[in-house]
N, C-alpha and C positions, 0 to 999 in steps of 0.2 A: 479829611484827606480823600482824594478821588480814588476809585478802584485802580486806575492805571498807576497812580503814585504808590499805592499799597503794594501792588504786584512788583513794581520796579524796586521798591525798598527791600522786599523779601528776597527777591532773586539776587540783588546786589549784595545783600548780607550773606547769603548762603554760598554764592559763587563770587567771592570778592576779588579773585585774581583771574578775571576773564579777559579774553583777547578781543571779543566783540559782543556787545549786548544791544539789542534793539527791541523795543516793545511798541507795537503800532495798534492803535484803537481802530479796528476796521468795522465798527458798528454802523457807520454811515453807509456801508455797502449792503446793508441788510434791511429787512422790513421791520424797523424798530423806530421809536420816537427820536426826534432830534436830540443830540447831546447824550445819547445812551452810552453805557459802558458795558456792553454785553458780548462783544466779539473782539478777540485780540489775536495778534500774530506775534509770537515771541521767537526771536532768533538769538541763540547764545552759543558762543564758542569758548570752550574752557578746557584746560588741561585736566581738570577733575573728571572729565568724561572718558579719558584714555583707558581707565580700568573698568569701564562700565559698558555692558551691551546696550544697544539702542533702546530696547524695551525698558531696561532698568533706568535709563536716563529719564524717560517719560514718566515712569512710576515715581521717581524722586520728585519730579516737578509737580505731578498731581498731588503728592503728599504735602509738599511745601505750600501749594495754593489750594488746598482742600476747602478752606473757609470761603474763598472767593468763588470757587466752582460750585459751591452749594448755596451761594447767596447772591445770585445775579449774573454771574459770568456764564453765558450760554455756550460759548465756543472759544477754545484756546488752541490755535494752531502752533504746534511746537516744532521748531527746527533747531536741533541740539547737536553740535558738532565738536569734534576734537580740532585742534589747530591744523593738523594734517588734512583732515576731511574738508575743512573750510578752504584750504588752499586748492585741493582737488576740485572743489565746486566753484573756483574762481571768485572766492569771497562774496558769494551771493546765495540767498535762499530763494526758493521758488515763489512765484507770485501766487496769491490766493485766488481761487476761482471766483467768478461772479456769482452772486446770490441768484438762485432760481425762484425766489419768492416763497419758498416753503409751501404751506398749505394753500396759498393764494395763487400758485402757478397753475397754468392750464395743462391738464394731464390728458390731452387728446392723443 
């Protein structure tokens, strides 16, 4: 099973009654080999977040995906919203920034 499939399965199982779920492999936007699974953007809208502060939402996701984050996933952009917050955002999460090339960028 791919890393993306594993993340999707874990999130779907933990947040089974979600309003919106999207997991995008953004590895191609970074300085990694082709077909890598190292950079992901996860957007999740769930009523389960209504009783949680934003920091607690992220902590729950980091705990759920601890194995993946310690075994190959380098970056995980989390956009975690309640249904009300999602409507306020016009049903959209922010775009990810372009990769600056990490250590290979020109630092002049």
